[in-house]
C-alpha positions in Angstrom: 96.9 -38.1 131.3 99.1 -40.9 130.8 101.0 -40.6 127.7 102.6 -44.2 127.7 98.7 -45.8 128.0 97.9 -43.2 125.3 100.6 -44.7 123.1 99.9 -48.1 124.0 96.4 -47.9 122.9 97.5 -45.9 119.5 99.8 -48.6 118.8 97.3 -51.5 119.4 94.5 -49.7 117.3 97.2 -49.6 114.5 97.8 -53.5 114.6 94.1 -54.1 114.7 94.0 -51.7 111.9 96.8 -53.6 110.0 95.2 -56.9 110.8 91.5 -55.6 109.6 93.3 -54.7 106.5 95.0 -58.1 105.8 91.7 -60.1 106.4 90.3 -57.4 103.5 93.0 -58.1 101.1 92.4 -62.2 101.7 88.8 -62.0 101.4 86.7 -62.9 98.1 83.1 -61.6 98.1 80.9 -62.8 95.4 78.2 -61.3 93.3 75.3 -62.8 91.2 72.6 -62.2 88.7 70.3 -63.8 86.6 69.8 -66.5 88.5 73.3 -67.6 88.9 73.9 -67.1 85.2 76.7 -64.5 86.0 79.2 -65.1 88.9 81.7 -62.3 89.6 84.5 -62.7 92.4 85.6 -59.5 94.0 88.2 -59.0 96.4 87.7 -57.6 99.8 89.4 -54.4 98.5 86.6 -54.0 95.7 88.9 -55.3 92.6 87.3 -57.4 90.5 89.0 -60.7 90.0 87.1 -63.1 88.1 84.0 -63.3 85.8 82.1 -66.5 85.2 78.9 -66.6 82.8 77.3 -69.6 82.3 76.4 -70.9 78.6 72.9 -70.9 78.9 73.6 -67.1 79.0 74.1 -67.2 75.2 71.5 -67.2 72.9 73.6 -68.2 69.3 70.2 -67.3 67.5 70.3 -63.3 68.9 73.8 -62.6 69.4 73.0 -58.7 69.5 70.5 -59.4 72.1 72.7 -61.7 73.9 75.6 -59.7 74.2 73.2 -56.8 75.4 72.1 -59.3 78.2 75.3 -60.7 79.2 76.4 -57.3 79.7 73.5 -56.1 81.9 74.2 -59.6 83.9 77.5 -59.0 84.5 77.1 -55.2 85.5 74.6 -56.1 88.0 76.5 -59.1 89.2 79.6 -56.5 89.6 76.7 -54.5 91.6 75.6 -57.1 93.9 79.6 -58.0 94.6 80.4 -54.3 95.3 77.5 -54.3 97.7 78.9 -57.3 99.9 82.2 -55.4 99.6 80.6 -52.6 101.4 79.2 -54.3 104.1 82.1 -56.3 104.6 84.7 -53.3 104.7 82.3 -52.1 107.7 82.4 -54.9 109.5 85.7 -54.5 109.3 86.9 -51.3 109.4 83.8 -49.4 111.2 84.6 -50.6 114.6 88.2 -49.1 114.3 86.7 -45.8 112.9 84.2 -45.6 115.6 87.4 -46.1 118.3 89.1 -42.9 116.8 85.7 -41.1 117.2 84.7 -41.4 113.7 81.2 -43.0 114.2 81.4 -45.3 111.5 82.6 -44.4 107.7 80.5 -42.3 105.9 82.7 -41.7 102.8 85.6 -43.8 103.6 88.2 -43.6 105.7 90.9 -40.8 104.1 94.3 -42.5 103.5 93.1 -45.9 103.8 91.6 -46.7 100.4 88.2 -46.8 101.8 
């Protein structure tokens, strides 16, 4: 077993991990619901960064119903964005986990925030 080669491989994998984490930090994922009435923008790490609600989603004649509908639409858009973030994280981090013998990321990668 060549320790130098092993150390180089570990260092290379660490660099790839840092690059993947940077890509996730910079990524933006959108989720929508209600045919585009609500759009949520989430970072590649899963933090909600923006919520946009089309004025057409508001019914001034029934504020209670509108409030519930908008809440449901926002929740659906967040879930849509979260699904996109999971796919993005798997795309960026999954190959690294496989390289570590992890075979993917079920349950996340401990210590990496996933």
